PDB file with SEQRES, HELIX, SHEET and CRYST1 records, atoms N, CA, C and O in Angstrom:
SEQRES   1 A   83  MET TYR GLU HIS GLY TYR ASP MET LEU GLU PHE ALA LYS          
SEQRES   2 A   83  SER MET THR LYS ASP CYS LYS LYS ILE CYS THR GLN ARG          
SEQRES   3 A   83  TYR LEU ASP TRP LEU THR THR PHE MET ASP THR ASP GLU          
SEQRES   4 A   83  TYR LYS GLU PRO VAL ASN LYS PHE ILE GLY LEU ASN LYS          
SEQRES   5 A   83  LEU LEU LYS ASP GLU ASN GLU LYS ASP LYS ARG ILE GLN          
SEQRES   6 A   83  LEU LEU ASP HIS ILE ARG ALA LEU GLU ARG MET ASN LYS          
SEQRES   7 A   83  ASN VAL GLU ILE ARG                                          
HELIX    1 AA1 LEU A    9  ILE A   22  1                                  14    
HELIX    2 AA2 GLN A   25  MET A   35  1                                  11    
HELIX    3 AA3 ASP A   38  ASP A   56  1                                  19    
HELIX    4 AA4 LYS A   60  LYS A   78  1                                  19    
CRYST1    1.000    1.000    1.000  90.00  90.00  90.00 P 1           1          
ATOM      1  N   MET A   1       0.826  -1.196   0.000  1.00  0.00           N  
ATOM      2  CA  MET A   1       0.000   0.000   0.000  1.00  0.00           C  
ATOM      3  C   MET A   1       0.873   1.264   0.000  1.00  0.00           C  
ATOM      4  O   MET A   1       0.701   2.137  -0.850  1.00  0.00           O  
ATOM      5  N   TYR A   2       1.797   1.358   0.942  1.00  0.00           N  
ATOM      6  CA  TYR A   2       2.701   2.503   0.993  1.00  0.00           C  
ATOM      7  C   TYR A   2       4.078   2.063   0.507  1.00  0.00           C  
ATOM      8  O   TYR A   2       4.563   0.992   0.872  1.00  0.00           O  
ATOM      9  N   GLU A   3       4.685   2.876  -0.296  1.00  0.00           N  
ATOM     10  CA  GLU A   3       5.976   2.518  -0.862  1.00  0.00           C  
ATOM     11  C   GLU A   3       7.122   2.668   0.128  1.00  0.00           C  
ATOM     12  O   GLU A   3       8.167   2.040  -0.044  1.00  0.00           O  
ATOM     13  N   HIS A   4       6.950   3.474   1.144  1.00  0.00           N  
ATOM     14  CA  HIS A   4       8.058   3.782   2.048  1.00  0.00           C  
ATOM     15  C   HIS A   4       7.933   3.104   3.402  1.00  0.00           C  
ATOM     16  O   HIS A   4       8.677   3.435   4.325  1.00  0.00           O  
ATOM     17  N   GLY A   5       7.014   2.167   3.539  1.00  0.00           N  
ATOM     18  CA  GLY A   5       6.884   1.427   4.785  1.00  0.00           C  
ATOM     19  C   GLY A   5       6.119   2.152   5.873  1.00  0.00           C  
ATOM     20  O   GLY A   5       6.238   1.785   7.043  1.00  0.00           O  
ATOM     21  N   TYR A   6       5.338   3.168   5.534  1.00  0.00           N  
ATOM     22  CA  TYR A   6       4.601   3.930   6.536  1.00  0.00           C  
ATOM     23  C   TYR A   6       3.521   3.098   7.231  1.00  0.00           C  
ATOM     24  O   TYR A   6       3.012   3.480   8.285  1.00  0.00           O  
ATOM     25  N   ASP A   7       3.181   1.967   6.630  1.00  0.00           N  
ATOM     26  CA  ASP A   7       2.169   1.105   7.222  1.00  0.00           C  
ATOM     27  C   ASP A   7       2.775   0.024   8.118  1.00  0.00           C  
ATOM     28  O   ASP A   7       2.060  -0.847   8.616  1.00  0.00           O  
ATOM     29  N   MET A   8       4.062   0.079   8.317  1.00  0.00           N  
ATOM     30  CA  MET A   8       4.758  -0.942   9.100  1.00  0.00           C  
ATOM     31  C   MET A   8       4.766  -0.578  10.584  1.00  0.00           C  
ATOM     32  O   MET A   8       4.896   0.591  10.947  1.00  0.00           O  
ATOM     33  N   LEU A   9       4.626  -1.584  11.428  1.00  0.00           N  
ATOM     34  CA  LEU A   9       4.623  -1.383  12.875  1.00  0.00           C  
ATOM     35  C   LEU A   9       5.931  -0.760  13.352  1.00  0.00           C  
ATOM     36  O   LEU A   9       5.918   0.116  14.216  1.00  0.00           O  
ATOM     37  N   GLU A  10       7.032  -1.192  12.813  1.00  0.00           N  
ATOM     38  CA  GLU A  10       8.330  -0.652  13.234  1.00  0.00           C  
ATOM     39  C   GLU A  10       8.422   0.849  12.943  1.00  0.00           C  
ATOM     40  O   GLU A  10       8.966   1.608  13.744  1.00  0.00           O  
ATOM     41  N   PHE A  11       7.893   1.266  11.806  1.00  0.00           N  
ATOM     42  CA  PHE A  11       7.906   2.690  11.475  1.00  0.00           C  
ATOM     43  C   PHE A  11       7.071   3.469  12.484  1.00  0.00           C  
ATOM     44  O   PHE A  11       7.478   4.534  12.947  1.00  0.00           O  
ATOM     45  N   ALA A  12       5.890   2.928  12.825  1.00  0.00           N  
ATOM     46  CA  ALA A  12       5.019   3.596  13.793  1.00  0.00           C  
ATOM     47  C   ALA A  12       5.718   3.701  15.150  1.00  0.00           C  
ATOM     48  O   ALA A  12       5.642   4.737  15.809  1.00  0.00           O  
ATOM     49  N   LYS A  13       6.389   2.644  15.561  1.00  0.00           N  
ATOM     50  CA  LYS A  13       7.112   2.670  16.835  1.00  0.00           C  
ATOM     51  C   LYS A  13       8.225   3.707  16.815  1.00  0.00           C  
ATOM     52  O   LYS A  13       8.442   4.403  17.808  1.00  0.00           O  
ATOM     53  N   SER A  14       8.931   3.818  15.698  1.00  0.00           N  
ATOM     54  CA  SER A  14      10.019   4.800  15.626  1.00  0.00           C  
ATOM     55  C   SER A  14       9.469   6.223  15.666  1.00  0.00           C  
ATOM     56  O   SER A  14      10.090   7.109  16.254  1.00  0.00           O  
ATOM     57  N   MET A  15       8.310   6.449  15.047  1.00  0.00           N  
ATOM     58  CA  MET A  15       7.697   7.778  15.082  1.00  0.00           C  
ATOM     59  C   MET A  15       7.311   8.144  16.509  1.00  0.00           C  
ATOM     60  O   MET A  15       7.543   9.270  16.951  1.00  0.00           O  
ATOM     61  N   THR A  16       6.725   7.198  17.223  1.00  0.00           N  
ATOM     62  CA  THR A  16       6.326   7.434  18.609  1.00  0.00           C  
ATOM     63  C   THR A  16       7.550   7.755  19.457  1.00  0.00           C  
ATOM     64  O   THR A  16       7.533   8.684  20.265  1.00  0.00           O  
ATOM     65  N   LYS A  17       8.594   6.991  19.267  1.00  0.00           N  
ATOM     66  CA  LYS A  17       9.836   7.205  20.014  1.00  0.00           C  
ATOM     67  C   LYS A  17      10.397   8.601  19.738  1.00  0.00           C  
ATOM     68  O   LYS A  17      10.813   9.294  20.666  1.00  0.00           O  
ATOM     69  N   ASP A  18      10.410   9.018  18.467  1.00  0.00           N  
ATOM     70  CA  ASP A  18      10.934  10.338  18.111  1.00  0.00           C  
ATOM     71  C   ASP A  18      10.051  11.456  18.654  1.00  0.00           C  
ATOM     72  O   ASP A  18      10.560  12.496  19.072  1.00  0.00           O  
ATOM     73  N   CYS A  19       8.745  11.257  18.654  1.00  0.00           N  
ATOM     74  CA  CYS A  19       7.832  12.280  19.173  1.00  0.00           C  
ATOM     75  C   CYS A  19       8.040  12.491  20.671  1.00  0.00           C  
ATOM     76  O   CYS A  19       7.927  13.614  21.162  1.00  0.00           O  
ATOM     77  N   LYS A  20       8.339  11.431  21.386  1.00  0.00           N  
ATOM     78  CA  LYS A  20       8.578  11.553  22.823  1.00  0.00           C  
ATOM     79  C   LYS A  20       9.805  12.408  23.111  1.00  0.00           C  
ATOM     80  O   LYS A  20       9.879  13.054  24.157  1.00  0.00           O  
ATOM     81  N   LYS A  21      10.770  12.418  22.193  1.00  0.00           N  
ATOM     82  CA  LYS A  21      11.973  13.223  22.373  1.00  0.00           C  
ATOM     83  C   LYS A  21      11.666  14.723  22.265  1.00  0.00           C  
ATOM     84  O   LYS A  21      12.371  15.544  22.853  1.00  0.00           O  
ATOM     85  N   ILE A  22      10.640  15.070  21.532  1.00  0.00           N  
ATOM     86  CA  ILE A  22      10.289  16.470  21.289  1.00  0.00           C  
ATOM     87  C   ILE A  22       9.691  17.127  22.534  1.00  0.00           C  
ATOM     88  O   ILE A  22       9.917  18.313  22.775  1.00  0.00           O  
ATOM     89  N   CYS A  23       8.939  16.374  23.317  1.00  0.00           N  
ATOM     90  CA  CYS A  23       8.272  16.916  24.497  1.00  0.00           C  
ATOM     91  C   CYS A  23       9.300  17.310  25.555  1.00  0.00           C  
ATOM     92  O   CYS A  23      10.132  16.505  25.972  1.00  0.00           O  
ATOM     93  N   THR A  24       9.218  18.538  25.965  1.00  0.00           N  
ATOM     94  CA  THR A  24      10.113  19.003  27.030  1.00  0.00           C  
ATOM     95  C   THR A  24       9.422  18.846  28.373  1.00  0.00           C  
ATOM     96  O   THR A  24       8.198  18.728  28.438  1.00  0.00           O  
ATOM     97  N   GLN A  25      10.196  18.846  29.432  1.00  0.00           N  
ATOM     98  CA  GLN A  25       9.612  18.744  30.766  1.00  0.00           C  
ATOM     99  C   GLN A  25       8.717  19.947  31.043  1.00  0.00           C  
ATOM    100  O   GLN A  25       7.674  19.820  31.685  1.00  0.00           O  
ATOM    101  N   ARG A  26       9.127  21.104  30.559  1.00  0.00           N  
ATOM    102  CA  ARG A  26       8.319  22.317  30.738  1.00  0.00           C  
ATOM    103  C   ARG A  26       6.942  22.155  30.104  1.00  0.00           C  
ATOM    104  O   ARG A  26       5.930  22.535  30.693  1.00  0.00           O  
ATOM    105  N   TYR A  27       6.909  21.585  28.893  1.00  0.00           N  
ATOM    106  CA  TYR A  27       5.635  21.352  28.213  1.00  0.00           C  
ATOM    107  C   TYR A  27       4.803  20.328  28.979  1.00  0.00           C  
ATOM    108  O   TYR A  27       3.604  20.532  29.171  1.00  0.00           O  
ATOM    109  N   LEU A  28       5.411  19.240  29.414  1.00  0.00           N  
ATOM    110  CA  LEU A  28       4.687  18.214  30.154  1.00  0.00           C  
ATOM    111  C   LEU A  28       4.121  18.760  31.461  1.00  0.00           C  
ATOM    112  O   LEU A  28       3.020  18.385  31.865  1.00  0.00           O  
ATOM    113  N   ASP A  29       4.868  19.646  32.125  1.00  0.00           N  
ATOM    114  CA  ASP A  29       4.371  20.289  33.347  1.00  0.00           C  
ATOM    115  C   ASP A  29       3.165  21.168  33.042  1.00  0.00           C  
ATOM    116  O   ASP A  29       2.167  21.146  33.763  1.00  0.00           O  
ATOM    117  N   TRP A  30       3.270  21.942  31.962  1.00  0.00           N  
ATOM    118  CA  TRP A  30       2.151  22.799  31.557  1.00  0.00           C  
ATOM    119  C   TRP A  30       0.920  21.951  31.228  1.00  0.00           C  
ATOM    120  O   TRP A  30      -0.193  22.277  31.641  1.00  0.00           O  
ATOM    121  N   LEU A  31       1.127  20.865  30.485  1.00  0.00           N  
ATOM    122  CA  LEU A  31       0.025  19.998  30.094  1.00  0.00           C  
ATOM    123  C   LEU A  31      -0.650  19.375  31.314  1.00  0.00           C  
ATOM    124  O   LEU A  31      -1.877  19.305  31.377  1.00  0.00           O  
ATOM    125  N   THR A  32       0.132  18.932  32.262  1.00  0.00           N  
ATOM    126  CA  THR A  32      -0.417  18.355  33.489  1.00  0.00           C  
ATOM    127  C   THR A  32      -1.247  19.383  34.242  1.00  0.00           C  
ATOM    128  O   THR A  32      -2.339  19.076  34.722  1.00  0.00           O  
ATOM    129  N   THR A  33      -0.734  20.596  34.344  1.00  0.00           N  
ATOM    130  CA  THR A  33      -1.452  21.674  35.024  1.00  0.00           C  
ATOM    131  C   THR A  33      -2.752  21.995  34.293  1.00  0.00           C  
ATOM    132  O   THR A  33      -3.802  22.140  34.918  1.00  0.00           O  
ATOM    133  N   PHE A  34      -2.677  22.104  32.976  1.00  0.00           N  
ATOM    134  CA  PHE A  34      -3.858  22.419  32.174  1.00  0.00           C  
ATOM    135  C   PHE A  34      -4.930  21.344  32.312  1.00  0.00           C  
ATOM    136  O   PHE A  34      -6.115  21.659  32.420  1.00  0.00           O  
ATOM    137  N   MET A  35      -4.522  20.082  32.310  1.00  0.00           N  
ATOM    138  CA  MET A  35      -5.487  18.982  32.396  1.00  0.00           C  
ATOM    139  C   MET A  35      -6.184  18.932  33.749  1.00  0.00           C  
ATOM    140  O   MET A  35      -7.198  18.249  33.896  1.00  0.00           O  
ATOM    141  N   ASP A  36      -5.657  19.641  34.732  1.00  0.00           N  
ATOM    142  CA  ASP A  36      -6.292  19.712  36.051  1.00  0.00           C  
ATOM    143  C   ASP A  36      -7.262  20.881  36.183  1.00  0.00           C  
ATOM    144  O   ASP A  36      -7.881  21.052  37.233  1.00  0.00           O  
ATOM    145  N   THR A  37      -7.405  21.692  35.127  1.00  0.00           N  
ATOM    146  CA  THR A  37      -8.285  22.857  35.197  1.00  0.00           C  
ATOM    147  C   THR A  37      -9.705  22.506  34.770  1.00  0.00           C  
ATOM    148  O   THR A  37      -9.926  21.544  34.034  1.00  0.00           O  
ATOM    149  N   ASP A  38     -10.664  23.298  35.243  1.00  0.00           N  
ATOM    150  CA  ASP A  38     -12.060  23.127  34.822  1.00  0.00           C  
ATOM    151  C   ASP A  38     -12.222  23.435  33.340  1.00  0.00           C  
ATOM    152  O   ASP A  38     -13.082  22.860  32.673  1.00  0.00           O  
ATOM    153  N   GLU A  39     -11.394  24.343  32.825  1.00  0.00           N  
ATOM    154  CA  GLU A  39     -11.436  24.700  31.403  1.00  0.00           C  
ATOM    155  C   GLU A  39     -11.240  23.460  30.527  1.00  0.00           C  
ATOM    156  O   GLU A  39     -11.817  23.366  29.443  1.00  0.00           O  
ATOM    157  N   TYR A  40     -10.436  22.523  30.990  1.00  0.00           N  
ATOM    158  CA  TYR A  40     -10.205  21.278  30.274  1.00  0.00           C  
ATOM    159  C   TYR A  40     -11.226  20.205  30.674  1.00  0.00           C  
ATOM    160  O   TYR A  40     -11.811  19.543  29.817  1.00  0.00           O  
ATOM    161  N   LYS A  41     -11.429  20.045  31.969  1.00  0.00           N  
ATOM    162  CA  LYS A  41     -12.243  18.943  32.472  1.00  0.00           C  
ATOM    163  C   LYS A  41     -13.716  19.030  32.083  1.00  0.00           C  
ATOM    164  O   LYS A  41     -14.323  18.013  31.747  1.00  0.00           O  
ATOM    165  N   GLU A  42     -14.299  20.228  32.122  1.00  0.00           N  
ATOM    166  CA  GLU A  42     -15.732  20.359  31.857  1.00  0.00           C  
ATOM    167  C   GLU A  42     -16.127  19.891  30.450  1.00  0.00           C  
ATOM    168  O   GLU A  42     -17.029  19.064  30.319  1.00  0.00           O  
ATOM    169  N   PRO A  43     -15.475  20.398  29.396  1.00  0.00           N  
ATOM    170  CA  PRO A  43     -15.864  19.918  28.061  1.00  0.00           C  
ATOM    171  C   PRO A  43     -15.559  18.430  27.858  1.00  0.00           C  
ATOM    172  O   PRO A  43     -16.323  17.724  27.200  1.00  0.00           O  
ATOM    173  N   VAL A  44     -14.450  17.959  28.419  1.00  0.00           N  
ATOM    174  CA  VAL A  44     -14.109  16.545  28.269  1.00  0.00           C  
ATOM    175  C   VAL A  44     -15.161  15.671  28.948  1.00  0.00           C  
ATOM    176  O   VAL A  44     -15.602  14.672  28.380  1.00  0.00           O  
ATOM    177  N   ASN A  45     -15.558  16.046  30.151  1.00  0.00           N  
ATOM    178  CA  ASN A  45     -16.580  15.272  30.860  1.00  0.00           C  
ATOM    179  C   ASN A  45     -17.922  15.307  30.132  1.00  0.00           C  
ATOM    180  O   ASN A  45     -18.630  14.301  30.091  1.00  0.00           O  
ATOM    181  N   LYS A  46     -18.279  16.465  29.554  1.00  0.00           N  
ATOM    182  CA  LYS A  46     -19.514  16.556  28.766  1.00  0.00           C  
ATOM    183  C   LYS A  46     -19.432  15.634  27.553  1.00  0.00           C  
ATOM    184  O   LYS A  46     -20.380  14.911  27.247  1.00  0.00           O  
ATOM    185  N   PHE A  47     -18.294  15.664  26.868  1.00  0.00           N  
ATOM    186  CA  PHE A  47     -18.090  14.842  25.679  1.00  0.00           C  
ATOM    187  C   PHE A  47     -18.217  13.355  26.025  1.00  0.00           C  
ATOM    188  O   PHE A  47     -18.888  12.605  25.317  1.00  0.00           O  
ATOM    189  N   ILE A  48     -17.578  12.940  27.099  1.00  0.00           N  
ATOM    190  CA  ILE A  48     -17.646  11.539  27.529  1.00  0.00           C  
ATOM    191  C   ILE A  48     -19.078  11.163  27.901  1.00  0.00           C  
ATOM    192  O   ILE A  48     -19.562  10.098  27.518  1.00  0.00           O  
ATOM    193  N   GLY A  49     -19.748  12.026  28.639  1.00  0.00           N  
ATOM    194  CA  GLY A  49     -21.127  11.765  29.035  1.00  0.00           C  
ATOM    195  C   GLY A  49     -22.061  11.639  27.846  1.00  0.00           C  
ATOM    196  O   GLY A  49     -22.902  10.741  27.801  1.00  0.00           O  
ATOM    197  N   LEU A  50     -21.911  12.538  26.882  1.00  0.00           N  
ATOM    198  CA  LEU A  50     -22.749  12.484  25.689  1.00  0.00           C  
ATOM    199  C   LEU A  50     -22.504  11.203  24.897  1.00  0.00           C  
ATOM    200  O   LEU A  50     -23.444  10.601  24.379  1.00  0.00           O  
ATOM    201  N   ASN A  51     -21.252  10.792  24.803  1.00  0.00           N  
ATOM    202  CA  ASN A  51     -20.942   9.558  24.077  1.00  0.00           C  
ATOM    203  C   ASN A  51     -21.498   8.331  24.781  1.00  0.00           C  
ATOM    204  O   ASN A  51     -21.924   7.383  24.122  1.00  0.00           O  
ATOM    205  N   LYS A  52     -21.500   8.334  26.109  1.00  0.00           N  
ATOM    206  CA  LYS A  52     -22.096   7.219  26.854  1.00  0.00           C  
ATOM    207  C   LYS A  52     -23.601   7.151  26.602  1.00  0.00           C  
ATOM    208  O   LYS A  52     -24.162   6.071  26.414  1.00  0.00           O  
ATOM    209  N   LEU A  53     -24.246   8.316  26.600  1.00  0.00           N  
ATOM    210  CA  LEU A  53     -25.685   8.348  26.315  1.00  0.00           C  
ATOM    211  C   LEU A  53     -25.967   7.881  24.890  1.00  0.00           C  
ATOM    212  O   LEU A  53     -26.913   7.132  24.647  1.00  0.00           O  
ATOM    213  N   LEU A  54     -25.145   8.327  23.963  1.00  0.00           N  
ATOM    214  CA  LEU A  54     -25.315   7.973  22.559  1.00  0.00           C  
ATOM    215  C   LEU A  54     -25.187   6.465  22.351  1.00  0.00           C  
ATOM    216  O   LEU A  54     -25.925   5.874  21.563  1.00  0.00           O  
ATOM    217  N   LYS A  55     -24.259   5.858  23.054  1.00  0.00           N  
ATOM    218  CA  LYS A  55     -24.021   4.417  22.921  1.00  0.00           C  
ATOM    219  C   LYS A  55     -25.271   3.596  23.222  1.00  0.00           C  
ATOM    220  O   LYS A  55     -25.529   2.585  22.568  1.00  0.00           O  
ATOM    221  N   ASP A  56     -26.039   4.029  24.206  1.00  0.00           N  
ATOM    222  CA  ASP A  56     -27.213   3.262  24.642  1.00  0.00           C  
ATOM    223  C   ASP A  56     -28.532   3.773  24.078  1.00  0.00           C  
ATOM    224  O   ASP A  56     -29.588   3.213  24.373  1.00  0.00           O  
ATOM    225  N   GLU A  57     -28.485   4.824  23.275  1.00  0.00           N  
ATOM    226  CA  GLU A  57     -29.724   5.425  22.751  1.00  0.00           C  
ATOM    227  C   GLU A  57     -30.104   4.789  21.416  1.00  0.00           C  
ATOM    228  O   GLU A  57     -29.281   4.695  20.506  1.00  0.00           O  
ATOM    229  N   ASN A  58     -31.356   4.356  21.311  1.00  0.00           N  
ATOM    230  CA  ASN A  58     -31.845   3.734  20.077  1.00  0.00           C  
ATOM    231  C   ASN A  58     -32.805   4.626  19.301  1.00  0.00           C  
ATOM    232  O   ASN A  58     -33.015   4.413  18.107  1.00  0.00           O  
ATOM    233  N   GLU A  59     -33.385   5.615  19.957  1.00  0.00           N  
ATOM    234  CA  GLU A  59     -34.346   6.501  19.306  1.00  0.00           C  
ATOM    235  C   GLU A  59     -33.609   7.470  18.378  1.00  0.00           C  
ATOM    236  O   GLU A  59     -32.698   8.182  18.801  1.00  0.00           O  
ATOM    237  N   LYS A  60     -34.015   7.484  17.125  1.00  0.00           N  
ATOM    238  CA  LYS A  60     -33.326   8.262  16.097  1.00  0.00           C  
ATOM    239  C   LYS A  60     -33.244   9.744  16.444  1.00  0.00           C  
ATOM    240  O   LYS A  60     -32.168  10.335  16.356  1.00  0.00           O  
ATOM    241  N   ASP A  61     -34.354  10.351  16.833  1.00  0.00           N  
ATOM    242  CA  ASP A  61     -34.367  11.787  17.119  1.00  0.00           C  
ATOM    243  C   ASP A  61     -33.455  12.134  18.300  1.00  0.00           C  
ATOM    244  O   ASP A  61     -32.776  13.161  18.285  1.00  0.00           O  
ATOM    245  N   LYS A  62     -33.445  11.289  19.301  1.00  0.00           N  
ATOM    246  CA  LYS A  62     -32.588  11.531  20.468  1.00  0.00           C  
ATOM    247  C   LYS A  62     -31.115  11.379  20.086  1.00  0.00           C  
ATOM    248  O   LYS A  62     -30.273  12.144  20.555  1.00  0.00           O  
ATOM    249  N   ARG A  63     -30.800  10.396  19.239  1.00  0.00           N  
ATOM    250  CA  ARG A  63     -29.420  10.208  18.767  1.00  0.00           C  
ATOM    251  C   ARG A  63     -28.950  11.434  17.990  1.00  0.00           C  
ATOM    252  O   ARG A  63     -27.821  11.895  18.158  1.00  0.00           O  
ATOM    253  N   ILE A  64     -29.823  11.951  17.144  1.00  0.00           N  
ATOM    254  CA  ILE A  64     -29.485  13.144  16.365  1.00  0.00           C  
ATOM    255  C   ILE A  64     -29.210  14.319  17.299  1.00  0.00           C  
ATOM    256  O   ILE A  64     -28.255  15.068  17.094  1.00  0.00           O  
ATOM    257  N   GLN A  65     -30.034  14.477  18.307  1.00  0.00           N  
ATOM    258  CA  GLN A  65     -29.844  15.552  19.283  1.00  0.00           C  
ATOM    259  C   GLN A  65     -28.505  15.396  20.017  1.00  0.00           C  
ATOM    260  O   GLN A  65     -27.780  16.373  20.201  1.00  0.00           O  
ATOM    261  N   LEU A  66     -28.182  14.184  20.430  1.00  0.00           N  
ATOM    262  CA  LEU A  66     -26.908  13.942  21.113  1.00  0.00           C  
ATOM    263  C   LEU A  66     -25.727  14.229  20.185  1.00  0.00           C  
ATOM    264  O   LEU A  66     -24.737  14.831  20.602  1.00  0.00           O  
ATOM    265  N   LEU A  67     -25.832  13.802  18.939  1.00  0.00           N  
ATOM    266  CA  LEU A  67     -24.763  14.077  17.969  1.00  0.00           C  
ATOM    267  C   LEU A  67     -24.591  15.576  17.733  1.00  0.00           C  
ATOM    268  O   LEU A  67     -23.470  16.059  17.578  1.00  0.00           O  
ATOM    269  N   ASP A  68     -25.692  16.303  17.706  1.00  0.00           N  
ATOM    270  CA  ASP A  68     -25.616  17.761  17.558  1.00  0.00           C  
ATOM    271  C   ASP A  68     -24.865  18.394  18.728  1.00  0.00           C  
ATOM    272  O   ASP A  68     -24.073  19.316  18.533  1.00  0.00           O  
ATOM    273  N   HIS A  69     -25.112  17.902  19.936  1.00  0.00           N  
ATOM    274  CA  HIS A  69     -24.405  18.421  21.111  1.00  0.00           C  
ATOM    275  C   HIS A  69     -22.910  18.097  21.035  1.00  0.00           C  
ATOM    276  O   HIS A  69     -22.067  18.921  21.389  1.00  0.00           O  
ATOM    277  N   ILE A  70     -22.599  16.898  20.574  1.00  0.00           N  
ATOM    278  CA  ILE A  70     -21.187  16.504  20.433  1.00  0.00           C  
ATOM    279  C   ILE A  70     -20.500  17.385  19.402  1.00  0.00           C  
ATOM    280  O   ILE A  70     -19.385  17.855  19.632  1.00  0.00           O  
ATOM    281  N   ARG A  71     -21.146  17.609  18.285  1.00  0.00           N  
ATOM    282  CA  ARG A  71     -20.560  18.472  17.243  1.00  0.00           C  
ATOM    283  C   ARG A  71     -20.362  19.898  17.748  1.00  0.00           C  
ATOM    284  O   ARG A  71     -19.367  20.544  17.419  1.00  0.00           O  
ATOM    285  N   ALA A  72     -21.300  20.382  18.538  1.00  0.00           N  
ATOM    286  CA  ALA A  72     -21.167  21.730  19.103  1.00  0.00           C  
ATOM    287  C   ALA A  72     -19.942  21.811  20.019  1.00  0.00           C  
ATOM    288  O   ALA A  72     -19.212  22.801  19.985  1.00  0.00           O  
ATOM    289  N   LEU A  73     -19.715  20.788  20.826  1.00  0.00           N  
ATOM    290  CA  LEU A  73     -18.526  20.757  21.679  1.00  0.00           C  
ATOM    291  C   LEU A  73     -17.256  20.734  20.837  1.00  0.00           C  
ATOM    292  O   LEU A  73     -16.284  21.417  21.158  1.00  0.00           O  
ATOM    293  N   GLU A  74     -17.263  19.954  19.767  1.00  0.00           N  
ATOM    294  CA  GLU A  74     -16.094  19.887  18.896  1.00  0.00           C  
ATOM    295  C   GLU A  74     -15.825  21.233  18.236  1.00  0.00           C  
ATOM    296  O   GLU A  74     -14.674  21.662  18.156  1.00  0.00           O  
ATOM    297  N   ARG A  75     -16.870  21.904  17.764  1.00  0.00           N  
ATOM    298  CA  ARG A  75     -16.697  23.227  17.144  1.00  0.00           C  
ATOM    299  C   ARG A  75     -16.209  24.238  18.161  1.00  0.00           C  
ATOM    300  O   ARG A  75     -15.356  25.072  17.856  1.00  0.00           O  
ATOM    301  N   MET A  76     -16.744  24.166  19.367  1.00  0.00           N  
ATOM    302  CA  MET A  76     -16.332  25.082  20.424  1.00  0.00           C  
ATOM    303  C   MET A  76     -14.837  24.927  20.674  1.00  0.00           C  
ATOM    304  O   MET A  76     -14.129  25.920  20.841  1.00  0.00           O  
ATOM    305  N   ASN A  77     -14.363  23.709  20.700  1.00  0.00           N  
ATOM    306  CA  ASN A  77     -12.960  23.448  20.941  1.00  0.00           C  
ATOM    307  C   ASN A  77     -12.083  23.994  19.817  1.00  0.00           C  
ATOM    308  O   ASN A  77     -11.000  24.517  20.078  1.00  0.00           O  
ATOM    309  N   LYS A  78     -12.536  23.880  18.586  1.00  0.00           N  
ATOM    310  CA  LYS A  78     -11.758  24.341  17.435  1.00  0.00           C  
ATOM    311  C   LYS A  78     -11.736  25.858  17.330  1.00  0.00           C  
ATOM    312  O   LYS A  78     -10.834  26.419  16.708  1.00  0.00           O  
ATOM    313  N   ASN A  79     -12.713  26.529  17.929  1.00  0.00           N  
ATOM    314  CA  ASN A  79     -12.799  27.978  17.800  1.00  0.00           C  
ATOM    315  C   ASN A  79     -12.224  28.730  18.991  1.00  0.00           C  
ATOM    316  O   ASN A  79     -12.405  29.943  19.103  1.00  0.00           O  
ATOM    317  N   VAL A  80     -11.544  28.034  19.870  1.00  0.00           N  
ATOM    318  CA  VAL A  80     -10.939  28.680  21.040  1.00  0.00           C  
ATOM    319  C   VAL A  80      -9.750  29.507  20.586  1.00  0.00           C  
ATOM    320  O   VAL A  80      -8.921  29.055  19.796  1.00  0.00           O  
ATOM    321  N   GLU A  81      -9.685  30.732  21.101  1.00  0.00           N  
ATOM    322  CA  GLU A  81      -8.543  31.582  20.789  1.00  0.00           C  
ATOM    323  C   GLU A  81      -7.320  31.096  21.550  1.00  0.00           C  
ATOM    324  O   GLU A  81      -7.395  30.782  22.738  1.00  0.00           O  
ATOM    325  N   ILE A  82      -6.206  31.038  20.858  1.00  0.00           N  
ATOM    326  CA  ILE A  82      -4.950  30.667  21.504  1.00  0.00           C  
ATOM    327  C   ILE A  82      -4.306  31.919  22.045  1.00  0.00           C  
ATOM    328  O   ILE A  82      -4.133  32.906  21.330  1.00  0.00           O  
ATOM    329  N   ARG A  83      -3.955  31.871  23.312  1.00  0.00           N  
ATOM    330  CA  ARG A  83      -3.377  33.062  23.960  1.00  0.00           C  
ATOM    331  C   ARG A  83      -1.882  33.058  23.878  1.00  0.00           C  
ATOM    332  O   ARG A  83      -1.234  33.982  24.370  1.00  0.00           O  
TER     333      ARG A  83                                                      
END                                                                             
């Protein structure tokens, strides 16, 4: 499929290994701090909750409503201003 071996497990492992080298301790500290904030936790918890409801919902109209809420959360996340 790929001429350069991009579909090979070894290539994927090497990419992961190289990506880990890029992360600095300062970035990891910032990420840990950010993940402990309500700014991060609230939308993530809403997203998880909506997906749990969606998994067990069989009524078409209710599923559509849940999907609309999920899409709104995704759009909200993409439109956040970076400071």
